[in-house]
C-alpha positions, 0 to 999 in steps of 0.5 A: 683415173687422174689424167696423165698430164696432171699426174705427171705435174703432181709427181714433178711438184716436189722436184720443182720445189727442190729446184726452186730451193737450190736456185735460191741457195745459188742466188744466196751464195752470190749475195753473201760474197758481196757480188751482183749478178751483171751480165754485161760485166762478165766480159770486162771481168774475164779480161781483167788481171788485177785483184788476184787476192780475190781469187781466195774467196772464189776458191772458198766458195767454188766447191759449194757453188759447184755442189749447188749447180750439180744438184740443180742438174740432177733435180732437172734430170729427175723431172725429166725422168718422171715425164718419161716414166709416165710416157713408158707407162702409157706406151706399154698400156697402148701396147697391151691393148694392141697385142692382147686381142691379137691371135699369135697362131696355133700353139700360142696365145689366142684372141685376148688370151695371155699366159696365165693370171691370178686374182691379185692379192694386194688389190682393194675392194675385191668382190667374188662372184657367186659361182654356185648356180643353185645360190640365190645371188647367182648372176650378174652382181656389182663389183669385180675382181682385179687379176695379175698377169704372170710374166714370160709370155710372147704378148707380155714381152711385147708389152714390157719392150714398149716400156723398156724402149721408152725408158732407154733415153734416160738410161746411163750410156757408160759401161756398167757391166751389164749383160743383154738377155737373149731377147735383147740381142735382136732388139739391140741390133735393130736399134743400131741399124735404125740409128745408122740409117738415120745418122749415116755419119755415126758409122765413123764413131764406133762408141755409138753402138756400144753406147746403144747396147749399154742403154738398152741393157740397163733399161732392161735390167732396171725396168719392171712391168706389171699388167693387171686388169679389172673384170666386173661381175656383171659379165660371165666370171673368169674364174670358172669356164666350160669350154667350148659352151663357156663364155670365156676360154682359159686364160682369156681377158674380158673383151672390154676389161680395163687394163692397167700397166704399172712401170717402175724404173730404177732411175740412175743418179749422177755419181756426185749428187746421187751420193749426197742425196743418199746421205741420211742425216742423223739426229743428236740422239742418234735417230734417223730423220724422216727423209723419204728420199734418201731412204728410197735411194739405193746403190746397185752395182756402184750406181745410186738409183732412185725409183720412179713409177707410173701407171696408165689404164686403157680399155681393152677393145678385144671385141670378138668377131661373129664369124670365126676367122679363118686363114685362107692363104696357102 
């Protein structure tokens, strides 16, 4: 797996190149207008009331200059969003290796158990183990299987919540008419109380609580979490089990299987630059240009969004104790 800092830098390289191009365009506009960048003369220029006719050139170039400036801001925010989504994947993966080995109590998920899973249909190089004890190649072999965890369980909700909370800083705070799901009500109350204790003066600003709710509602609606794990064939297979004699119980992960969490966040673009980036240029013959950025941008609920994706892999350290755990607290 590629290290997280290197992966973030590689994902930011296209946006860094576009940022350099936009800065060059801004510099070119200034040069074509016949001006020179002299910060020491800005104060003198501000107080000069002569030469009003020069305002015509300023009016003509101002819209293009503002457009380039807004594009620079948008690309900078996209680079920040890329780093945040990578952190969200790491936070969700760390949450997975903490919660999956946990025991949630009777009637819930036990140690290393999580809802249900199936063999991932799109995973490459899947090697199914031989399950027939009478077969010649029965036993430990090379390769393994990648499993896809089904959402909806308490442990999965904890993993998804870690990614959602990490993506909140890049979520818009304006009202997009998104309702908080049932599991988000308690979360937003906790966040509002925590913010109020850190910044007591925020109690005088009634808009802060609503902004926190708006950011959480968007992050929950725009963040998708996918949990996978890889089980090697040199360990007992997960496809068949025979409890209690079997090595693994139903819906149980391997004790040291690699857990991969993939986070996809629909990043909300600024209204102006988002519309410009979403434009697909048509060629004279009517065909569309090979613009992968514009093709990836969609308008959802009046907001232009661009998908940012990252994944992180950590090892599950859910080794079971030799002695059974018993709760002796009455």
